[in-house]
C-alpha positions in Angstrom: 97.7 78.4 98.9 100.9 78.0 99.2 101.9 74.3 99.2 102.8 73.6 102.5 103.9 70.9 104.6 101.0 71.2 107.2 98.8 70.3 104.9 100.3 67.0 104.5 99.9 63.7 105.9 103.0 62.6 106.6 103.8 65.8 108.8 100.6 64.3 110.7 102.9 61.7 112.1 106.5 63.3 112.0 105.5 66.4 114.2 103.0 64.2 116.8 105.8 61.9 117.3 108.3 65.1 117.7 105.4 66.3 120.6 105.0 62.9 122.1 109.4 62.9 122.6 108.6 66.2 124.3 106.1 64.8 126.4 108.2 61.9 127.3 111.1 64.0 128.4 109.6 65.4 131.1 108.6 69.1 129.9 104.7 68.9 129.6 103.1 70.3 132.8 99.8 68.5 131.4 100.8 64.8 130.8 102.6 61.7 131.5 103.0 58.9 129.5 103.2 55.4 131.3 104.5 52.8 128.0 103.8 50.0 130.6 100.2 50.0 130.1 100.3 50.0 125.9 100.2 45.9 126.7 97.1 46.4 128.6 95.6 48.7 126.3 96.5 46.0 123.2 94.8 43.4 125.4 91.6 45.4 125.8 91.2 46.4 122.0 92.2 42.9 120.5 89.3 41.2 122.7 86.6 43.6 121.6 88.0 42.9 117.5 87.8 39.8 118.6 84.3 39.7 119.9 83.0 42.2 116.9 84.8 40.2 114.2 85.5 36.2 115.6 87.1 35.8 111.9 89.6 38.4 112.1 88.1 40.0 108.7 87.8 43.6 109.8 86.6 46.6 107.8 88.0 49.8 107.7 86.8 52.5 109.9 84.3 54.7 107.8 81.4 56.6 108.0 79.7 53.7 105.8 79.6 51.5 109.2 78.1 54.2 110.9 75.3 53.7 107.8 74.9 50.3 108.6 73.7 51.0 112.1 70.5 48.8 113.2 71.9 45.6 110.9 70.3 47.9 107.8 72.6 47.2 104.8 72.1 51.2 103.5 75.1 50.8 100.7 73.1 48.7 99.2 69.8 50.8 99.4 71.8 53.4 97.6 73.2 51.4 95.2 69.7 50.2 93.9 68.4 53.5 94.6 71.2 54.4 91.7 70.4 51.7 89.1 66.6 53.0 89.7 67.9 56.4 88.7 69.8 54.7 85.8 73.2 55.1 87.2 75.6 52.6 87.1 76.5 51.3 89.8 80.3 51.4 89.1 80.8 54.5 87.7 82.1 57.6 87.8 78.6 59.3 88.0 77.6 57.0 90.8 81.1 57.3 92.3 80.5 61.7 92.8 77.1 60.9 94.2 78.5 58.7 96.7 81.6 61.1 97.7 78.7 64.0 97.7 77.0 62.0 100.1 80.2 61.2 102.4 81.3 64.9 102.5 78.0 66.3 104.3 77.7 64.0 106.4 81.3 63.3 107.6 81.4 67.5 107.9 77.8 66.6 109.8 79.3 64.3 112.1 79.9 66.6 115.5 78.6 65.8 118.6 74.8 65.0 119.0 74.4 64.8 122.5 72.9 62.8 125.4 69.1 63.0 124.2 69.4 63.4 120.7 67.7 60.5 118.8 67.4 60.0 115.3 64.2 57.6 114.3 64.7 56.1 110.8 62.7 54.6 108.6 61.5 51.6 110.3 60.9 53.1 113.1 64.2 52.7 114.8 65.8 55.5 117.1 69.3 56.0 117.0 71.4 58.4 118.5 75.1 59.3 118.4 77.2 58.9 115.5 75.4 56.3 113.6 71.9 58.4 113.8 73.8 61.5 112.3 74.6 59.1 109.8 71.4 57.7 108.9 69.8 61.2 108.6 72.2 62.0 106.2 71.8 59.4 103.9 68.1 59.5 104.6 67.6 63.1 103.7 70.5 62.5 100.5 68.4 59.9 98.6 65.5 61.8 98.8 67.2 64.8 97.2 67.3 67.2 100.1 70.9 68.2 99.4 69.8 68.6 95.6 68.4 71.4 93.5 66.4 69.2 91.2 65.0 66.4 93.9 64.3 63.7 90.8 66.1 61.7 91.3 68.2 64.3 92.9 71.5 61.8 94.4 74.0 64.9 94.8 74.6 67.7 96.4 74.6 71.2 94.8 76.6 73.9 96.0 74.1 76.5 95.6 71.6 74.9 97.9 74.2 74.0 100.8 74.7 77.6 100.6 71.6 78.6 101.3 70.9 75.6 103.8 68.6 76.9 106.7 68.4 75.9 109.8 64.0 74.9 110.4 65.3 72.7 107.2 68.1 71.1 109.1 66.5 71.2 111.9 63.5 68.7 110.2 66.3 66.9 108.5 67.7 65.7 112.2 64.7 66.0 113.7 65.7 68.4 115.9 62.4 69.6 118.8 62.7 70.9 122.3 62.5 67.5 123.3 64.6 65.9 121.0 67.1 68.6 121.2 70.3 67.7 118.6 73.3 70.0 120.3 75.5 72.5 118.0 72.7 72.7 114.9 73.9 76.2 114.2 77.0 75.3 114.0 76.2 72.1 111.5 74.5 74.5 109.0 77.3 77.3 109.0 79.3 74.7 108.1 77.0 73.4 105.6 76.5 77.4 104.2 80.4 77.2 104.5 80.8 74.6 102.2 78.7 75.8 99.5 80.2 79.0 99.7 83.8 77.5 99.4 82.3 75.6 96.5 81.4 78.4 94.1 84.2 80.3 95.0 86.4 77.8 93.1 84.1 77.5 90.3 82.5 74.3 91.6 79.3 73.4 91.6 79.2 69.8 94.0 81.7 68.6 96.9 82.8 65.6 94.9 84.3 68.2 92.0 87.4 68.5 94.5 88.8 65.1 93.6 87.7 65.3 89.9 91.6 66.1 89.2 93.0 63.5 91.2 90.2 60.9 89.4 91.3 62.1 86.0 95.1 61.5 87.0 94.5 58.0 87.8 92.3 57.5 84.7 95.3 59.0 82.5 97.7 57.0 84.4 95.1 53.6 84.0 95.7 53.9 80.4 99.4 54.2 80.0 99.9 51.5 82.2 97.7 49.3 80.9 99.2 50.0 76.8 102.4 49.3 78.5 101.8 45.6 80.1 102.1 47.6 83.9 100.0 47.9 86.8 98.3 50.7 87.6 99.3 52.7 90.4 96.3 53.9 91.9 94.9 56.8 93.7 97.1 58.1 96.5 95.6 58.4 99.8 97.9 61.3 100.7 97.1 63.2 97.7 93.8 62.7 98.2 93.9 64.1 102.0 96.3 66.9 100.3 93.1 68.3 98.5 90.1 67.9 101.2 92.3 69.6 103.7 93.0 72.3 100.9 89.5 72.1 99.7 88.1 72.2 102.7 90.6 75.3 104.7 87.5 78.1 104.4 85.1 75.6 105.9 86.0 74.9 109.6 84.3 77.3 112.2 87.2 76.7 114.6 90.7 76.4 113.1 94.3 78.2 113.0 95.5 80.2 110.3 100.1 79.6 109.7 101.7 82.3 109.2 102.9 80.6 106.0 99.2 80.7 104.7 98.0 77.1 105.2 94.3 76.8 107.2 92.7 74.4 109.2 93.0 71.7 111.7 96.4 72.9 112.4 97.7 74.0 115.9 100.9 76.0 117.6 103.2 74.0 119.9 106.8 74.7 120.6 107.8 71.2 120.1 106.5 70.7 117.1 109.8 70.5 114.8 111.5 68.9 112.6 115.1 67.7 112.9 115.8 69.9 110.2 113.6 73.1 111.4 115.1 75.3 108.0 113.2 73.7 105.6 110.0 75.6 105.4 110.5 77.5 108.7 107.5 79.0 108.5 105.3 76.0 109.6 107.6 75.0 112.5 106.3 75.1 115.9 102.7 74.5 114.5 101.2 70.2 114.2 98.3 69.5 111.8 95.4 67.1 112.9 92.9 67.6 109.6 90.7 65.3 111.6 87.4 65.5 109.8 89.4 65.5 106.5 91.2 62.2 107.8 87.9 60.8 108.9 86.3 61.6 105.2 89.5 60.3 103.3 88.8 57.1 105.3 85.1 57.0 104.4 85.9 57.3 100.3 88.4 54.1 100.0 85.6 52.1 99.7 83.2 54.4 97.0 86.4 54.4 95.0 87.2 50.8 95.3 83.1 50.2 94.2 83.9 52.3 91.3 87.4 50.4 90.6 90.0 52.9 91.6 92.1 50.9 94.6 93.7 53.7 97.0 97.3 53.2 97.8 99.4 54.0 100.2 96.5 54.2 102.9 98.9 53.6 105.6 99.9 57.3 105.4 96.5 58.4 107.1 96.8 58.1 111.0 95.0 57.3 113.8 92.4 59.7 114.2 92.9 62.2 117.3 89.5 62.2 118.7 87.9 61.9 122.1 87.5 57.7 121.6 91.1 57.0 120.7 92.2 59.7 123.0 90.1 58.5 125.8 91.5 55.1 125.4 94.8 55.7 125.9 93.8 57.6 129.2 91.2 55.0 130.7 93.5 52.5 130.3 96.4 54.2 132.1 99.0 54.7 129.2 98.1 58.7 129.1 97.8 60.3 132.8 97.3 64.0 133.7 99.5 65.6 136.0 96.4 67.4 137.3 93.7 65.8 138.2 91.2 68.7 138.5 92.1 69.5 134.5 89.3 66.6 133.7 87.0 68.7 135.4 87.5 71.8 132.9 85.8 73.1 129.5 89.0 73.0 127.1 89.6 74.4 123.4 91.4 73.0 120.4 93.7 75.6 121.1 94.8 74.4 124.7 98.3 73.3 125.0 97.0 70.3 127.3 94.2 69.4 124.3 97.2 69.8 121.2 99.3 67.2 123.6 96.3 65.2 124.2 95.9 64.6 120.4 99.1 64.4 119.3 100.0 61.7 121.7 97.4 60.1 120.2 98.2 59.9 116.7 101.6 58.8 118.2 100.6 55.8 120.7 98.2 54.3 118.2 100.8 53.5 115.8 102.4 51.4 118.6 99.4 50.2 119.8 98.1 48.9 116.4 101.5 47.0 116.3 100.6 45.4 119.5 97.0 44.2 118.8 98.3 43.1 115.7 100.8 41.0 117.8 98.0 39.6 120.1 95.4 38.2 117.0 98.2 37.3 115.0 98.0 39.4 112.3 100.6 41.8 110.2 99.4 45.3 108.4 98.6 43.6 105.2 95.6 41.7 106.9 95.1 44.3 109.6 95.7 47.6 108.0 95.3 50.8 110.5 91.4 51.2 109.4 90.8 47.7 110.9 92.6 48.9 113.9 90.3 51.8 114.3 87.3 50.0 113.1 87.5 46.3 114.7 89.4 48.4 117.3 90.6 51.6 119.0 87.7 53.7 118.6 84.7 51.1 120.2 87.2 50.3 122.8 87.3 54.1 123.6 83.6 53.8 123.4 82.6 51.1 125.5 85.2 52.1 128.3 83.5 56.2 128.3 80.3 53.6 128.1 80.9 51.7 131.6 83.0 54.4 133.3 81.3 57.4 132.5 78.0 56.7 130.8 79.3 57.1 127.3 81.4 60.8 128.1 84.6 61.6 126.9 87.4 61.7 130.0 87.4 65.6 129.4 85.4 68.3 127.7 87.0 70.1 124.7 84.5 73.0 122.8 84.9 72.3 119.2 81.8 74.1 117.9 81.7 70.5 115.7 84.5 72.2 114.0 87.1 69.2 114.9 86.1 65.9 117.0 
């Protein structure tokens, strides 16, 4: 696949901002923006952040928060399991195991439906994203994704490629009385991931990042010899490796004229000021939501292995229905036609593309207002912490209060975008 700015983190922000300016200029038939409501939205987020984290020591938004559901530290349990299997808990081998887990857990993290619950080993019934997370980490620790179940602390491409519906149903405790939405789509994503890895000559998901890890190791060695501080692993580079590696996996995705593929969509306003650069990409906006969610979720495992992720602010607010729903429910975004809230949309529909682009751009501005209200700066409250503290939690609480947890818009994504 050719190098494309559509696969780069910076383009998510720049093209989303271009769409926002187009909407604010009154060109959209779908949305209006009321910037006067941003301060009220920031107050909602700041209040929820203080309630959840009174000391304002807010962790980053990642899959590891979901592994903590029910008050159990499953990351610590995984570390103990790794040690029992004679892994050094801070080694590259342990890192690869955690990356494998994150990959399958994030890719299986689509809407679970209102009825589904996962009963964990302690007998607690947990739904939504947290239930999906616990199902995947429990399955991972018993070797469900490995060719060799002992110790089994890895994900093998060959296993993913031949995973069957009955196995996935058992993993998620899916049944007629406990139905999980989108089981078939989740299975297809696992199978596609296995095929995509094998097509690249890789045996496991974590190997997508081996070139980056090897480069970081070389740079650290050179820095140590010269007495300089190591640069760490670039978040932007990690995202580019992710979106390129996962391009064949998505069930719903677009193919841009320049050959790039994924969570990127056509919109006439998605253009650069200098639109002569890579002209085939003009009129396309990338979001790469699940890929960004995965990158946020890899920051902690990398840190446990002694690898710092630099330029974390290159990643954006996640353009999904909790962050986007927060903006609708606080009045920042308004539909021109209220009846549009009753329709079912697709990810390629202009209304959805604009909603997601507006979410990316406005979350950045909202984050600065939240920091001001909490007396923090970007260093002490980075965007990942704003999301966790935060915008995602506030979006969920407002949705629960107003619609029983349902998002303000219905988007049919086949488990591949949101």
